[in-house]
C-alpha positions as CSV (number, residue, x, y, z in Angstrom):
1,M,45.3,-27.4,102.6
2,N,47.0,-30.2,103.6
3,K,50.0,-32.2,101.6
4,Q,47.9,-35.1,99.8
5,T,49.1,-38.5,101.3
6,H,49.6,-40.1,97.6
7,F,52.9,-37.9,97.2
8,P,55.9,-40.0,98.4
9,P,57.3,-38.1,101.7
10,R,60.5,-36.5,101.5
11,V,63.1,-37.1,103.9
12,L,66.8,-35.6,104.0
13,L,69.5,-37.9,105.9
14,A,72.5,-36.3,106.9
15,K,75.8,-37.6,108.4
16,I,77.1,-34.5,110.5
17,G,80.6,-34.4,112.0
18,L,83.3,-36.7,111.8
19,D,81.7,-40.2,111.9
20,G,84.0,-42.6,109.8
21,H,81.3,-44.7,108.0
22,D,77.7,-44.2,106.9
23,R,76.9,-48.2,106.4
24,G,73.8,-47.9,109.0
25,V,72.4,-44.5,107.3
26,K,72.7,-46.3,103.7
27,V,70.8,-49.3,105.0
28,L,68.0,-46.9,106.3
29,A,67.9,-44.9,103.2
30,R,67.3,-48.0,101.1
31,S,64.9,-48.9,103.5
32,F,62.9,-45.9,103.5
33,R,63.1,-46.1,99.4
34,D,61.5,-49.4,99.8
35,A,58.7,-48.2,101.9
36,G,57.9,-45.6,99.4
37,I,59.7,-42.5,100.7
38,E,61.9,-40.0,98.6
39,V,65.4,-40.0,100.5
40,I,67.5,-37.3,100.0
41,Y,71.0,-38.3,101.1
42,T,74.0,-35.9,101.6
43,G,76.7,-38.2,102.5
44,L,79.5,-38.2,105.2
45,W,81.1,-35.1,106.8
46,Q,78.4,-32.6,106.2
47,T,78.1,-29.4,108.4
48,C,75.2,-28.2,110.2
49,E,74.7,-25.4,108.1
50,A,75.0,-27.4,104.8
51,T,72.4,-29.5,105.9
52,M,70.0,-27.2,106.8
53,H,70.3,-25.2,103.6
54,A,69.9,-28.5,101.7
55,A,66.6,-29.0,103.6
56,L,65.4,-25.4,102.8
57,Q,66.2,-26.0,98.8
58,E,64.7,-29.5,98.9
59,D,61.7,-28.7,100.7
60,V,61.7,-31.6,102.9
61,D,59.1,-33.1,105.1
62,V,61.4,-34.4,107.8
63,V,65.3,-34.0,108.5
64,G,67.0,-37.0,110.0
65,V,70.4,-36.6,111.7
66,S,72.7,-39.5,112.1
67,L,75.3,-39.2,114.8
68,L,77.8,-41.6,116.4
69,S,80.2,-39.4,117.8
70,A,78.3,-38.7,120.8
71,A,78.2,-34.9,119.9
72,H,74.3,-34.9,120.0
73,L,74.2,-32.1,122.7
74,T,76.4,-29.9,120.8
75,V,75.2,-30.5,116.9
76,M,71.3,-30.6,117.6
77,P,70.9,-27.3,119.4
78,E,72.9,-26.0,116.3
79,I,70.7,-27.6,113.9
80,L,67.6,-26.3,115.4
81,R,68.9,-22.6,115.4
82,L,69.8,-22.9,111.7
83,R,66.2,-24.1,111.3
84,R,64.8,-20.9,112.9
85,E,67.1,-18.7,111.5
86,L,66.1,-19.9,107.9
87,G,62.3,-19.7,108.6
88,I,61.9,-23.5,108.1
89,E,60.7,-24.5,111.8
90,Q,57.7,-26.4,110.2
91,I,60.2,-29.2,109.0
92,P,60.3,-31.8,111.8
93,V,64.2,-33.0,113.0
94,V,64.8,-36.5,114.1
95,L,67.9,-38.0,115.5
96,G,69.6,-41.4,115.4
97,G,72.4,-42.7,116.9
98,I,74.2,-43.7,119.9
99,V,72.4,-41.4,122.7
100,P,72.1,-42.4,126.0
101,E,68.7,-42.7,127.5
102,A,68.9,-39.9,129.9
103,D,69.3,-37.3,127.1
104,H,66.2,-38.2,125.2
105,P,64.1,-35.7,127.3
106,V,66.6,-33.1,127.1
107,L,66.5,-33.4,123.2
108,R,62.7,-33.7,122.9
109,E,62.5,-30.7,125.0
110,M,64.7,-28.6,122.7
111,G,62.5,-29.5,119.9
112,V,63.7,-32.8,118.4
113,A,60.8,-34.7,117.3
114,A,62.1,-38.4,117.7
115,V,65.2,-39.9,118.8
116,F,66.3,-43.5,117.7
117,N,68.8,-45.8,119.2
118,P,70.8,-48.5,117.2
119,G,68.1,-51.6,117.6
120,S,65.3,-49.4,117.3
121,P,62.6,-51.2,115.2
122,L,62.7,-50.1,111.5
123,D,58.9,-50.5,110.8
124,K,58.5,-48.1,114.1
125,I,60.9,-45.5,112.4
126,I,58.9,-45.5,109.2
127,E,55.9,-45.2,110.8
128,R,57.2,-42.3,113.0
129,M,58.6,-40.5,109.6
130,R,55.0,-40.8,107.8
131,Q,53.3,-39.3,111.1
132,L,55.7,-36.5,110.9
133,T,55.1,-35.7,107.4
134,N,51.2,-35.8,107.9
135,G,49.4,-32.4,108.7
136,H,51.9,-30.1,107.1
137,S,50.2,-26.9,105.6
138,S,50.8,-25.4,102.2
139,P,51.4,-21.8,102.1
140,K,49.2,-19.6,100.1
141,I,49.9,-19.1,96.5
142,D,49.8,-15.5,96.9
143,E,52.3,-15.6,99.8
144,L,54.7,-17.9,97.6
145,R,54.4,-15.5,94.6
146,A,55.3,-12.5,97.0
147,G,58.2,-14.3,98.6
148,Y,59.6,-15.7,95.1
149,L,59.5,-11.9,93.7
150,K,61.9,-10.8,96.6
151,H,64.0,-13.7,95.6
152,D,63.3,-15.6,98.8
153,S,64.6,-19.0,98.4
154,R,61.8,-20.7,100.8
155,A,59.4,-19.4,98.3
156,L,61.2,-20.9,95.1
157,S,61.6,-24.3,97.1
158,K,57.7,-24.5,97.7
159,L,56.7,-23.3,94.4
160,I,58.6,-26.0,92.8
161,T,57.0,-28.5,95.0
162,L,53.7,-27.4,94.1
163,V,54.6,-27.7,90.3
164,Q,56.0,-31.0,90.9
165,R,52.9,-32.4,92.5
166,G,50.9,-30.9,89.6
167,K,49.0,-28.5,91.6
168,G,49.9,-25.8,89.1
169,L,50.5,-22.0,90.1
170,S,46.9,-20.8,89.8
171,G,47.2,-19.2,86.6
172,W,50.2,-17.5,87.8
173,N,53.3,-17.3,85.3
174,P,56.7,-16.6,86.6
175,P,58.8,-14.1,84.9
176,T,60.6,-15.1,81.7
177,G,64.1,-14.8,83.0
178,H,67.3,-15.0,80.9
179,A,69.1,-18.5,82.0
180,K,70.5,-20.7,79.6
181,V,69.5,-24.2,80.3
182,I,72.2,-27.0,79.9
183,G,71.1,-30.5,79.9
184,I,73.7,-33.1,81.2
185,T,73.0,-36.7,80.3
186,G,74.8,-40.0,80.2
187,A,74.8,-43.7,81.4
188,P,74.6,-44.7,84.9
189,G,77.8,-44.3,86.7
190,V,79.6,-42.2,84.2
191,G,80.0,-39.4,86.9
192,K,77.6,-36.9,85.9
193,S,77.0,-35.6,89.6
194,S,80.6,-34.9,90.1
195,F,81.0,-33.5,86.9
196,I,78.1,-30.8,87.8
197,G,79.4,-30.2,91.2
198,R,82.8,-29.1,89.8
199,L,81.1,-27.3,86.7
200,G,78.9,-25.3,88.9
201,R,81.8,-24.1,91.2
202,I,83.5,-23.0,88.2
203,L,80.6,-21.0,86.8
204,R,80.0,-19.5,90.4
205,S,83.9,-18.3,90.1
206,K,82.7,-16.2,87.2
207,E,80.0,-14.8,89.5
208,K,77.2,-16.6,87.7
209,K,74.0,-17.9,89.6
210,V,73.6,-21.5,89.1
211,A,70.5,-23.9,89.8
212,V,70.6,-27.7,89.4
213,L,67.8,-29.9,88.8
214,A,69.2,-33.4,89.5
215,I,66.9,-36.4,88.4
216,D,67.1,-39.8,90.0
217,P,64.9,-42.9,89.2
218,S,61.9,-44.0,91.0
219,S,61.1,-47.3,92.4
220,P,58.6,-49.0,89.8
221,L,57.6,-50.8,92.9
222,T,56.9,-48.7,95.7
223,G,57.2,-45.2,94.0
224,G,60.1,-44.4,96.5
225,A,63.5,-43.1,95.4
226,L,67.0,-42.7,96.7
227,L,68.1,-39.1,95.7
228,G,71.9,-39.3,96.0
229,D,73.2,-36.8,93.5
230,R,73.2,-33.9,95.6
231,L,76.1,-35.6,97.9
232,R,78.4,-35.0,94.8
233,M,77.8,-31.5,94.8
234,M,77.4,-30.2,98.3
235,T,80.2,-28.3,100.2
236,G,80.5,-27.6,103.5
237,T,79.6,-23.8,103.2
238,P,76.4,-23.1,101.5
239,D,76.6,-20.7,98.7
240,A,73.0,-18.6,98.3
241,D,73.7,-18.5,94.5
242,I,73.8,-22.3,94.0
243,F,70.3,-23.9,94.3
244,I,70.0,-27.6,94.0
245,R,67.1,-29.6,93.9
246,S,66.7,-33.2,93.7
247,L,63.8,-34.6,91.9
248,S,62.5,-38.3,91.3
249,S,61.5,-39.6,87.8
250,G,58.1,-40.8,88.9
251,N,56.3,-42.6,86.0
252,Q,58.0,-40.3,83.4
253,Q,59.9,-41.9,80.6
254,G,63.2,-40.4,78.7
255,G,65.3,-39.5,81.5
256,L,63.4,-36.5,83.0
257,A,61.1,-35.8,86.2
258,P,57.3,-35.1,85.9
259,H,56.4,-31.3,84.9
260,C,60.2,-30.8,84.3
261,R,59.5,-27.9,81.8
262,E,57.4,-26.2,84.5
263,T,59.9,-26.5,86.9
264,V,62.8,-25.0,84.6
265,G,60.4,-22.1,84.1
266,V,60.2,-21.3,87.8
267,L,63.8,-21.3,88.2
268,K,64.3,-19.2,85.0
269,G,62.1,-16.6,86.6
270,F,64.1,-16.5,89.8
271,G,67.0,-14.8,88.0
272,F,69.5,-17.6,87.6
273,D,72.3,-17.6,84.8
274,Y,72.6,-21.0,84.2
275,I,70.1,-24.1,84.8
276,L,72.0,-27.6,84.7
277,V,69.6,-30.4,84.4
278,E,71.0,-33.8,85.1
279,T,68.8,-36.8,83.8
280,V,68.6,-40.2,85.3
281,G,71.2,-42.7,84.1
282,A,70.2,-42.6,80.3
283,G,70.0,-45.1,77.5
284,Q,70.1,-44.8,73.8
285,A,66.8,-43.7,73.6
286,D,66.3,-41.2,76.7
287,I,66.3,-38.1,74.8
288,A,63.5,-36.1,76.4
289,I,66.2,-33.6,77.8
290,R,66.3,-32.0,74.3
291,T,62.9,-30.8,75.1
292,V,63.8,-28.5,77.8
293,A,67.5,-27.8,77.4
294,D,69.0,-25.1,75.2
295,H,71.9,-27.4,74.7
296,T,73.0,-30.9,75.7
297,I,76.1,-32.2,76.8
298,L,76.6,-36.0,76.8
299,L,79.1,-37.4,79.2
300,L,80.8,-40.8,78.1
301,M,83.5,-42.6,79.9
302,P,86.3,-45.0,78.8
303,D,85.1,-48.4,77.7
304,S,81.4,-47.1,77.1
305,G,81.4,-48.3,73.6
306,D,82.9,-48.4,70.2
307,A,82.7,-46.6,66.8
308,I,79.6,-48.6,65.9
309,Q,78.0,-47.9,69.2
310,F,78.9,-44.3,68.9
311,S,77.2,-44.2,65.7
312,K,73.9,-45.3,66.7
313,A,70.8,-42.9,66.4
314,G,69.3,-41.5,69.5
315,I,71.1,-39.8,72.3
316,M,74.4,-39.6,70.6
317,E,72.3,-37.4,67.8
318,I,70.9,-34.8,70.2
319,A,74.2,-34.2,71.9
320,D,75.8,-30.5,71.2
321,C,79.2,-31.7,72.7
322,F,80.6,-34.5,74.4
323,V,82.5,-35.0,77.4
324,L,84.7,-38.2,77.9
325,N,84.7,-38.3,81.6
326,K,87.0,-40.2,84.0
327,C,90.0,-40.1,81.7
328,D,92.4,-41.1,84.5
329,L,91.4,-44.7,83.9
330,A,92.8,-46.8,81.1
331,G,91.4,-46.7,77.6
332,A,90.7,-43.0,77.4
333,E,92.9,-42.4,74.6
334,A,91.1,-45.4,72.5
335,A,87.9,-44.0,73.5
336,Q,88.4,-40.7,72.2
337,A,89.7,-42.1,69.0
338,Q,86.6,-44.3,68.6
339,L,84.2,-41.3,69.6
340,L,85.9,-39.0,66.8
341,T,85.6,-41.9,64.1
342,A,81.9,-42.2,65.1
343,V,80.8,-38.6,65.3
344,G,83.7,-36.4,63.6
345,D,85.3,-33.4,65.0
346,E,82.3,-30.7,64.0
347,R,81.0,-31.0,67.9
348,P,83.2,-30.2,70.7
349,L,84.9,-33.0,72.7
350,W,86.8,-32.7,75.9
351,K,88.7,-35.1,78.1
352,V,87.9,-34.5,81.6
353,S,88.9,-36.2,85.0
354,T,87.0,-34.6,88.0
355,V,89.3,-36.9,90.2
356,R,92.3,-35.0,89.0
357,D,90.2,-31.8,88.4
358,E,91.4,-31.7,84.8
359,G,89.3,-30.4,81.7
360,T,86.1,-29.0,83.4
361,D,87.3,-25.6,82.9
362,A,87.3,-25.8,79.1
363,V,83.4,-27.0,79.3
364,A,82.7,-24.1,81.3
365,D,84.3,-21.6,79.0
366,W,82.4,-23.0,76.3
367,I,79.0,-22.3,78.2
368,S,80.0,-19.2,79.3
369,A,80.4,-18.2,75.4
370,L,76.9,-19.4,74.5
C-alpha cells in the first residue's frame, strides 16, 4: 500500500561537517514549509551518524544533505553506508551544495538520488522532492509488530507514522508499559527544546530510557511545518535509548498533535521510562497536554508576566510545577517574586539556565522521585 499523497511529505535537512553558516538551508526549509512539506531541520555541525539516526527515528521520506566544504566525496559514501547499516535504504538521499559537475555522475552512481548546485531553481528542487516521496510502500502491520516487540527502532518509527496518519494498528494494542509521561509547555521562545535536551541527558545519566515527542505548529495555509525542536536536542553521538520524534500540530487545537494519546501509548509499550511531550508554543488556554501527561511542567521566563498574569485561569492552573527558565537574563528575581505572589509555594518552582547549565538537575531529581 502506498503512502497517501494528502499527507505532507517529511524531509530531513542536515548540515554536516564544519560549514560556517546555514543561511541557504534555512531559506530552503522555509520554502519547503510554504510548499506544504514537513521539514525536520537538524542544525549546523551535525555528524553523519547523528543525521541518519535522526532520519530513522523521524521516518522521513527524503534526507537532504547540505555541504559547502567540498567534502561530498567523503561525506556521502559514509551517509549511504550508515543508511544501509540502519536498514533504511528505502529513504532517498539528495545533496545540495558546491559540487563540481564532473562529480555528479559519480555521486549518482554511488546512490545519491539527486544533486543540486547553488542556483538550482527552487520549484525544480521541490518537484524532485515530491517525486522521491511517491511510491514508498508501507510494511505490513504484522511485520512492524514483530519488529516492535524485538525493540527495533525502525518498527517503532513506522508504527508512529501509521498512528499519526490515522491508519491505526489494525486492532493491535501495544503492551501497557510503565513510562511516566511528563508534559512540558510554555510560550513560544521560552526555551522548551533546550531545556528538554538538557533534562533528557540528565535522565539518561541515571540509566533511564527517554522518549521525546516535540510538537511544532503546522501552517494554516499550506499544511507544511518547520520542525526545528530536534536541533536543540541532538548530540554528535546518537544514543539508542533516547528517541526523539518531531510532530506537526495539523489542525489540532490546544498545543498537541493529532493522535497524541495513541502515539504516547506506542512509546509506552516500547519500554521507555520517561516520555517528555513538548507542546507547541502555548497560550493561556492551551491545556490539552493535561489529557496525555501524568505531570505537567510549565516553563516561564523573566518578563513573561506579572502577578495578575500569573493568576489567570488556564495554563497556570494545570501545572504541577514551574521552571523559571533563562535565569541568566535580567529580571529573574523579580519574576520569581511575582510568580510566588500569584501561585504560592505549594507547587515546586525552580530557577534554571540552560545557557549556564544551572538548575536542571533539581528538576530531574523531582521527576525521578515521582
